[in-house]
N, C-alpha and C positions, 0 to 999 in steps of 0.2 A: 780257429773260431773267427767268425766274420760278421760284421754288419747287421744292425737291427733293421735295416731297411732294404738293402740290395747290395750285390757285390760290385756293381759298376754302374756308372751313369751311361747316358747314350753315346759318350765318347770312349767308353771302355775304362774310364778312370775309376778306381775303387773309392768308395766312401763308406762312412759309418765307423763303427768301433769293432776292434777284434774281441773286445770284452763283451760277448753278445749273449752268453749263456745265462739269461735271466728269465724269471717268470713273474706274472702278475696273478694275484689271488683276490677275488672278490667274494666276500662272505655275507650272507643275508642276515646273520645275527643268531644268537642263542645256539651256538654249536657246542656240544659237549658229548661225553660218552653216553649220555642218556637221551641225547636229541640228535640222532644221526641225520646227516644230509647227504644227498647224492653229490658226487663230484663230477663235473663236466670239464674235461681237459681239451682245449682247442689247440690243434696243431695246424698252423696257418698253411695255406697253399702257396703256389708260385713256381711250380715246375722244378722244385729243388734248387732254384738259383735266386729267387727273389722272395720278398715278403718279410713280415716282422709281426710280433705279438702286439706292439704298442699302438696299432691302429684300431684295436678291438676294445670296446668299453663294456666291461662285464656286468655293470650294475643293474641295468633293466632285466637281463636274463636271470641274475641272481635273485633279484627281489621278486619278480613275477613268477619265477619257476621255483623258488625256494630251494635253490641248489647252490653249491659252491662252484664258481667259475674260475678256471685256471687257464691262462693263455701263456704259451711257452715260445721260446726261441730255440733254434738249433742251427748248427753249422750248415752253410749253403755253398752251392757251387763247387769250385775246385777244392776248397778246403773241407768241404763236407762229404764229397762224393767221388773225388778222383780215385780210381782204383789202380793197383798195380798187380792185380791177380788174386789168387786164393788167399783168404785171410785179410784182405785190405779193403778199403772203401767203406761206404755205408756209415761213416762217422756221424752224419746227421741223424741217421735212424737210431744209432746208440744214444745220442744226446736226448732224443725224444723218450727213449725207454728209460733213461736215467730220471727224466722228469716225472714219468709215470710212476716209477718206483718211489720217488720222493713224496709223491702225493698219495700213495697207497697206505693211508693210515688205517690202523686196524678197526677203527669205529666208523669208517666212511665207505660208502658204496662208491665205486669208481666207474665213470662213464667217459668214453674217449670220443674225440670228434675230429673230423676233416683231415685233408692233406694226405699225409703218408699213412693214414690209418690202416689201409688194406695191407700195407707191408707189416705193420705191427701185428696185425691179425694172423699173418702167415709165418711169424717167427716162432720157432719152437720154444724160445725162451720165455714167452709171455703167458703161458698157462697161468690162470689165476690172478693176473695183474689187473685185469679190468673184466667187466661183465658184458658190456655191449658197446657197439660202435655205430656211429653215424658217418657214412661215407658220401662226401660231396665232391664235386670237381673231378670225377673220374676215379681211377684206382690204379694199382700197380701195373695192370695190364692194359691201360690206355696206350695208344701207339707211341706216345711221347714219354711214357712213364716207366719203362723197364729197359734193362740192358738187352738189346735185341741183336747186337752184332759185335763179335770180337774184332772184326775188321775196323769198325768205326773207332773202338777204343784204342787199338794199335795205331791207327792213323793219327789220332790226337796225341798219343804218347810219343810217337816219332816226331811230330811237330815240336813238342817240348824239347826233345833231345837235339833236334837240328838247330833250334833257335839258341840254345845254350851250349852248343858244341859238346854234347855229351856222347859217349860211345853207345852203340846200339844195344849193348848188353847191360847198360847201367839202368838201374831202377830209376823211375821218374822221380821218386821221393829223394833219392840221393842226388839226383840232378838238380833239384830245386832246393836242397837243404841249406845252401849258403846264399840264397837270393833274398832280396828284401821283398816285402809284401807288394810294393809297387812293381817290381820286376816280375813277380809271379803273375800279378794280375794283367800285365801287359799282353799275356797270351791266354787269359782266362775266358774270353768270350769268343767262341768259334765263329768264324765269318761265314762258314758254309751252312746256311739254313737248309732244312729245318732241324738239323740234328742237335740234340742236347746230350753232351758227353757226361754230364753230371747227374746221374740217375742211379737208383739202387742197382746193386751188382750181385750175382750169385757167388758169394764169397765163401761158402761152406762154414759159415760161423753164425752171422745173424740169421741167414737162411741156411738150413741144413744141407742143401744142395741146390743145384739148378731147379727151377720151379717145375715140378711134375705134379700130377693130379693129387698125389697124397699130400704134398706141401700146400697146394692151393686150397685143399679142403680142410686144412687146419683152421680156416676161418669159421668152420662149423662149431668151434668151441664157444663162440660168442653170439649174442643176439645181433642182428644187422638191420639197419635202416639205411637204404641207399636209393638214389634217384638222380634226376637230372631236370634241367629247365627246358622251357619250350623253344628257345632259340639260342643254344649254347654258344654258337660262334657268330652271333650278330655283329659284335664289335670287330671281330677278326675279318669278316667279310667287308665290312665298311672300311677297314684299313686298306684293303686292296683297291678300293674305288680311286684313291688318290694317285695310283700308278697309271691310270689311263685318262689323262687330261684331254687327249685328242678326241675321245668319244664322250667327253664330259660325263664320265661315269658317276660322279657324285650326284648328278641330277638325273641322268638318263638310265643308269644301271650298267650291267656288264654284258658285253657281246658274247656269243658262244666262243669265238677265238680267244678272247681274253680269259674266259673261264678255263678253257683247255690249257692255256699257258699257266694259269695258277695251279691247276691240278698237277700238271707235269712237274712243277718246281717245288710243290708243297706236299700234298697228300700222297701223291703217287711216288714221289722221290723217297718218301719215308716207308710206305707200304710195299712198294715193288720197285726198287731202284734199278733192277736189271731189265725191267719191261715196263717203263713208264708210259709209253704210247698205248700199249695194250690196256694198261690200267685206265688211262684216260678214256679210251673208247668204251670200256666196260661201265665206268661211272656215268658217262654221258648218256648211255643207253638205259642204264638202270634207273636214273633219275629224270630221264626224258628231258634233258637240258636242251636238246635240239629242237624241241617241240614248242618252245615259247616264242611268241611274237613280241612280247613286251620284255625289255632288258631289265627293268626293275624286278619283275616277277622272277626272271632267270637268276638274278643275283640273290634274291630271297631263297630261291630253291637251293642255290649253292651254299648259302649259310646253313640251311637244314642238313644238306649232305655232309658238310664238314663237321657239324655238331654230332651227327650220328656216328661218323667214323671216330672222332676224337673222344667222345663221352658216352653217348647213348648205348651203343652196341655193347661195350664192355660192361656197363652198369647192368643191362638186362641179363647178359650172360652170368654175371656174378650173383645176381639175385636168384636166378633159376638154379644155379649150382648149389648156392647156400641153402635154398629151400629143400633141395633134393638130398644133400649130404650132411646137413647139420643134425645134431642129436634131437631127440624128441623134445627135450627140455629147452631148446633154443627156438627163437622166433625170427621170422624174416618179414620185413616191412619195405614197401616201396613208396616213394613220393614223386610227384610230377608238378613242378612249379611253374606257373604261367603268368603271374602278376607282372604287368608292364609298369615298371618303376620309372620315376623321373630320370632323364638322361644325366650322365655324369660328365665332367670335363675330361676330354681325352686330347692328346696331341694331334689328332686328326678328326675330320668331320664325320659325324654319324648322322646322315640325313633321316628325317622322320619317316620317310617311306619304307625304309629297311627295318624299322623297328616294329615287328609284328607280335613278338612274345618276349618272355623273360630271357634276358641275356645271361651269359655265364656269370656266376658268383652273386647275382643280384638277390639271391635268397638269404644271403648272409645278414643283411640288414634286418630281416624278419627273424632269423634265428637268434640274434643278439637283442632283439626288441628295440632296435633304433627308431623305428617308425612309431612305436608306442611311446618311447622316451621323448620324442619330439612334441608329444601332446601332453606330457606329464611334467608339471613344474618341479615336483620334487626330484624326479629322476634326471631332469635337465641340470640340476644343481651339481651332480656328480658325486663321487665318493667323498666322504669327510676325512678318510684316513686310508693309507695303503699299507700293504704287508710286504 
């Protein structure tokens, strides 16, 4: 169990509390067996390595939506998702399921939301635990969100064994069993971007088997609302600007050569690691990145390319499959969020020229009613009690 905020800071040092499995419940009032309220369970995102429930204030949504809002924590990173083969890993998903069960009171409707929701929809264990799901920030089959390679997992396991001088046939769990949490987290953050080793794994337990069509379509048991924002990778594209001071990319945008370099080390390294150059050529041609004369517009186009690869394509596929394969009693809904919200403080500069639509996760403030709360004196006062 680890950290209510993150498993490590930018130096790789762990922080937070191992006593993290808590949840917050916000109740609008007058809830009893004769006055049922829907329950919305918020599972925070963060790529299975970061995030916490305690940054989400449930009162505006509970009051205006007349629902019970539950925000939960779950184990993250190495302690939540390091797998050692069949029957292991996915501990963070089991934590989420335990919270869902705890909140599945007999007189309450259960509604789940965000983060690992698509994984919960695909687990055979969850029939009847909730009725519908809202999926934001991609899903289990986003390029960064699923165990795509045994080679990557073995590479990281071998890294652990080598660092702690364990034999090749020793379980990584056994190898780490006598280590302190500080020692464990000294190797918890892979230095080889963009791979994330701490992701859901086909364990033949939480998931009945490796994800095939039949398992994927288990999502049809539930109503689904899923979508994406107008510029999902806005901040990510802005982050790369600081890597090219020689061309003053923060002010001028990204040259074609710079974008090719980014694609080769990021998107194509993940999608086609054995043919990155062919992948780069394909994406440059598909998005006509070589046709721009304005490097700012080229950088904006790259942000849309990256957003489509990381979030949009998978969301559209999931919506289409759900609509086709769900039962006649289940519904499929899509959203597209474009509101350009005020910029937030980031450790790198996000120039105004690159902000053309809604960035990743900016819809959350509207989901939780934060913008409405800012205008409502009673809501700004916050909750008078906690559970």
